[in-house]
ZAMARGU-4260 file (C-alpha; in steps of 0.2 Angstrom, whole numbers, plus 5000, padded with zeros to 4 digits):
<rodrens>
0) 5600/5376/5372 | 5582/5379/5365 | 5581/5379/5346 | 5565/5388/5346 | 5566/5406/5348
5) 5557/5413/5363 | 5541/5421/5358 | 5539/5438/5366 | 5525/5451/5365 | 5527/5468/5372
10) 5513/5476/5378 | 5513/5494/5384 | 5528/5493/5371 | 5535/5511/5372 | 5553/5511/5362
15) 5557/5492/5366 | 5568/5490/5380 | 5562/5474/5381 | 5568/5466/5365 | 5583/5478/5366
20) 5588/5468/5382 | 5585/5451/5374 | 5596/5457/5359 | 5610/5462/5371 | 5610/5445/5378
25) 5612/5437/5360 | 5594/5428/5364 | 5587/5418/5352 | 5571/5428/5352 | 5557/5434/5341
30) 5545/5448/5345 | 5528/5442/5339 | 5519/5457/5341 | 5517/5474/5353 | 5502/5484/5360
35) 5507/5503/5359 | 5495/5518/5356 | 5506/5532/5357 | 5511/5537/5339 | 5528/5544/5343
40) 5532/5528/5352 | 5526/5516/5338 | 5537/5525/5325 | 5553/5526/5336 | 5550/5507/5340
45) 5551/5504/5322 | 5566/5516/5319 | 5575/5507/5333 | 5570/5488/5330 | 5568/5489/5311
50) 5580/5499/5304 | 5586/5495/5288 | 5572/5483/5284 | 5566/5485/5267 | 5546/5488/5265
55) 5537/5484/5250 | 5519/5485/5242 | 5514/5502/5251 | 5495/5505/5247 | 5490/5521/5243
60) 5484/5534/5256 | 5465/5528/5256 | 5470/5510/5260 | 5484/5516/5274 | 5471/5525/5282
65) 5459/5512/5282 | 5471/5499/5289 | 5477/5512/5303 | 5457/5515/5307 | 5456/5498/5313
70) 5466/5503/5328 | 5467/5517/5341 | 5481/5530/5343 | 5485/5545/5352 | 5499/5560/5350
75) 5499/5564/5368 | 5496/5547/5376 | 5481/5552/5383 | 5466/5555/5371 | 5463/5547/5355
80) 5469/5555/5339 | 5458/5558/5324 | 5469/5551/5311 | 5463/5561/5297 | 5471/5576/5305
85) 5489/5568/5303 | 5498/5573/5285 | 5499/5559/5272 | 5518/5558/5276 | 5514/5554/5294
90) 5500/5542/5290 | 5513/5532/5279 | 5526/5533/5293 | 5514/5525/5305 | 5507/5514/5293
95) 5524/5506/5290 | 5529/5506/5307 | 5513/5497/5311 | 5515/5483/5300 | 5534/5481/5303
100) 5532/5479/5321 | 5516/5470/5320 | 5508/5483/5333 | 5489/5479/5339 | 5486/5496/5345
105) 5478/5502/5362 | 5479/5488/5375 | 5461/5491/5378 | 5458/5484/5360 | 5468/5469/5361
110) 5459/5452/5363 | 5465/5435/5367 | 5459/5428/5350 | 5469/5442/5341 | 5486/5441/5350
115) 5498/5428/5344 | 5504/5414/5354 | 5518/5420/5365 | 5530/5414/5380 | 5533/5429/5387
120) 5522/5443/5390 | 5530/5460/5397 | 5518/5475/5403 | 5525/5490/5409 | 5508/5499/5411
125) 5506/5518/5413 | 5513/5525/5430 | 5506/5542/5428 | 5492/5541/5440 | 5504/5532/5454
130) 5520/5541/5452 | 5525/5556/5463 | 5525/5568/5447 | 5508/5561/5441 | 5490/5565/5449
135) 5488/5551/5461 | 5472/5545/5454 | 5477/5527/5457 | 5474/5511/5447 | 5459/5504/5455
140) 5449/5492/5444 | 5436/5502/5434 | 5442/5519/5439 | 5445/5523/5421 | 5464/5530/5425
145) 5478/5527/5413 | 5486/5516/5428 | 5471/5506/5428 | 5475/5499/5412 | 5483/5485/5421
150) 5467/5478/5422 | 5466/5474/5404 | 5480/5462/5406 | 5468/5454/5418 | 5455/5453/5403
155) 5466/5448/5392 | 5474/5434/5402 | 5456/5428/5406 | 5452/5427/5387 | 5471/5418/5383
160) 5467/5406/5397 | 5450/5401/5389 | 5460/5398/5372 | 5474/5387/5381 | 5485/5402/5376
165) 5493/5407/5392 | 5510/5413/5390 | 5521/5402/5402 | 5530/5419/5409 | 5526/5437/5413
170) 5536/5450/5418 | 5528/5467/5425 | 5538/5484/5428 | 5532/5500/5436 | 5536/5513/5449
175) 5542/5508/5467 | 5526/5518/5475 | 5514/5504/5468 | 5522/5494/5484 | 5515/5509/5497
180) 5501/5507/5507 | 5491/5517/5494 | 5490/5505/5480 | 5497/5488/5489 | 5478/5481/5489
185) 5476/5485/5471 | 5493/5476/5468 | 5489/5462/5479 | 5473/5459/5470 | 5480/5458/5453
190) 5494/5446/5458 | 5480/5436/5466 | 5472/5434/5450 | 5488/5428/5442 | 5489/5413/5456
195) 5470/5411/5452 | 5474/5405/5434 | 5489/5396/5438 | 5504/5407/5438 | 5517/5407/5453
200) 5524/5424/5456 | 5541/5428/5463 | 5544/5439/5476 | 5545/5458/5469 | 5561/5465/5465
205) 5565/5483/5469 | 5580/5487/5457 | 5591/5502/5456 | 5600/5505/5439 | 5615/5510/5449
210) 5618/5492/5453 | 5618/5486/5435 | 5631/5498/5426 | 5622/5514/5423 | 5625/5530/5434
215) 5606/5534/5435 | 5597/5533/5453 | 5582/5525/5446 | 5573/5512/5456 | 5558/5502/5449
220) 5549/5487/5454 | 5548/5471/5445 | 5538/5456/5446 | 5541/5439/5437 | 5526/5425/5435
225) 5528/5408/5429 | 5514/5396/5425 | 5515/5380/5437 | 5516/5379/5455 | 5534/5384/5458
230) 5541/5402/5455 | 5557/5406/5446 | 5565/5414/5462 | 5573/5427/5450 | 5571/5438/5466
235) 5585/5427/5475 | 5596/5426/5461 | 5597/5443/5453 | 5608/5450/5466 | 5622/5440/5458
240) 5621/5450/5443 | 5623/5466/5452 | 5638/5476/5449 | 5648/5489/5460 | 5643/5507/5459
245) 5660/5511/5451 | 5656/5522/5435 | 5665/5533/5421 | 5649/5544/5417 | 5659/5551/5403
250) 5654/5536/5394 | 5637/5543/5394 | 5639/5562/5395 | 5644/5571/5378 | 5655/5586/5381
255) 5664/5587/5366 | 5657/5603/5360 | 5668/5602/5345 | 5658/5592/5336 | 5644/5600/5328
260) 5630/5588/5331 | 5634/5587/5350 | 5635/5606/5351 | 5618/5608/5342 | 5610/5594/5354
265) 5618/5604/5369 | 5611/5620/5362 | 5593/5612/5361 | 5594/5607/5379 | 5600/5623/5386
270) 5589/5633/5398 | 5587/5652/5400 | 5592/5658/5418 | 5575/5663/5424 | 5570/5664/5440
275) 5562/5647/5440 | 5576/5639/5431 | 5588/5645/5444 | 5577/5635/5456 | 5580/5620/5446
280) 5598/5623/5446 | 5599/5625/5464 | 5591/5609/5466 | 5598/5599/5452 | 5615/5607/5446
285) 5629/5595/5445 | 5647/5594/5438 | 5648/5585/5422 | 5664/5573/5425 | 5667/5554/5427
290) 5661/5553/5444 | 5642/5561/5439 | 5627/5552/5445 | 5611/5558/5438 | 5594/5556/5446
295) 5579/5548/5439 | 5575/5553/5421 | 5558/5556/5420 | 5545/5562/5406 | 5547/5581/5409
300) 5567/5586/5411 | 5560/5603/5412 | 5552/5602/5429 | 5560/5608/5446 | 5566/5591/5450
305) 5575/5585/5434 | 5589/5572/5432 | 5603/5584/5430 | 5609/5601/5425 | 5627/5605/5418
310) 5634/5623/5417 | 5634/5627/5399 | 5640/5641/5388 | 5630/5641/5372 | 5617/5649/5362
315) 5608/5656/5377 | 5625/5663/5384 | 5633/5656/5401 | 5618/5646/5409 | 5616/5627/5412
320) 5607/5612/5401 | 5597/5597/5404 | 5604/5581/5396 | 5602/5579/5380 | 5591/5566/5370
325) 5606/5558/5364 | 5613/5557/5383 | 5595/5553/5390 | 5596/5536/5378 | 5615/5532/5385
330) 5608/5534/5402 | 5593/5521/5399 | 5605/5508/5391 | 5603/5512/5375 | 5618/5514/5362
335) 5623/5528/5352 | 5618/5518/5337 | 5601/5516/5342 | 5598/5533/5346 | 5606/5538/5330
340) 5593/5528/5321 | 5579/5538/5328 | 5586/5556/5323 | 5578/5556/5306 | 5561/5556/5314
345) 5565/5575/5320 | 5554/5573/5335 | 5556/5588/5347 | 5566/5589/5362 | 5550/5585/5374
350) 5543/5573/5363 | 5558/5563/5363 | 5560/5566/5381 | 5543/5559/5385 | 5548/5543/5376
355) 5563/5540/5384 | 5556/5544/5403 | 5543/5531/5400 | 5556/5518/5396 | 5566/5505/5406
360) 5583/5503/5408 | 5590/5491/5397 | 5604/5484/5409 | 5592/5481/5421 | 5580/5470/5409
365) 5594/5462/5402 | 5600/5453/5420 | 5583/5449/5423 | 5581/5440/5407 | 5597/5432/5409
370) 5591/5425/5426 | 5575/5420/5419 | 5582/5411/5405 | 5599/5406/5406 | 5605/5390/5398
375) 5590/5392/5387 | 5587/5403/5372 | 5605/5405/5368 | 5607/5414/5384 | 5623/5412/5393
380) 5629/5414/5411 | 5644/5424/5409 | 5640/5444/5409 | 5650/5453/5396 | 5650/5471/5395
385) 5636/5481/5385 | 5641/5494/5372 | 5639/5511/5379 | 5638/5520/5362 | 5655/5523/5354
390) 5667/5537/5356 | 5661/5553/5362
</rodrens>
């Protein structure tokens, strides 16, 4: 086993599924930095991963603002936010979160010179311009789309190469449509670039959360790259980590409405039976029981195609509800404890939905990392059941 921790840098970090997966493994790792510009994601990442850590030496408001002004941040993940429009309380929260997580802000601002040396760079670049729920503008280099931020990774890797700081391992994640005829040329160009600077790319892996202990039909593409002539070939070994699709979905769905907190969360997720919502119900209504398998959780669970709708008699009468944010966390492989670390942030359902919909299923990442690092960094071969969040 390696005595030095695996140094990881999370680009497009979101709420940190990658770090969570390494924690599940019991790996000897250290997050040396992250790059994330969405304000809600930065503070939620901090709440999950730095929970209970003290923070001393907080400067005054002007100093906090001056520090944060070095970076670009966004409230909506699309446009830059003027930090002076944020409340002093939000500035303080963002300052502490940024410091504790060593966040470098927008990927467009990150440079090879400023980026800490790492062993593993993970990059789950935005899928908005690729996914069927997006606008289809693509990821072509120089196009200026959110998905074209992939090419910022090319720039950073070139800078790291010049500094002799290239990470040994890379892991890319995105939606399955990236393999389609529409986008395969752009993906191929990026992978060819990686080869040109010394990386060997594994074959892409098309992995479904259903095969890793999560009753969510969520398929994503992963590509592992390693410096050197020989790829790791995780794409050939990952099948050993797959499980049978036998679930008890009641470990993920919270139906005990006698608990006030669960009742309140269900009320927040409830929908009126309007004509458009009835269309949603007819497409996505399902029974909430042990055999439930939900559809893909997206960034907006109030659209026609949503992950799941369950019958529910609550504050709006006898209608139906979406997944609660607690349930969505569990269906993405996070624990109930990790979800509860975020409650004090008091983010709205829609804002939390965006964060979790942009995340990666922890269980899938756990097995990818297990196959990448088994026998090193304290990663054991034997798979142990993940915690699913405690009693309902």
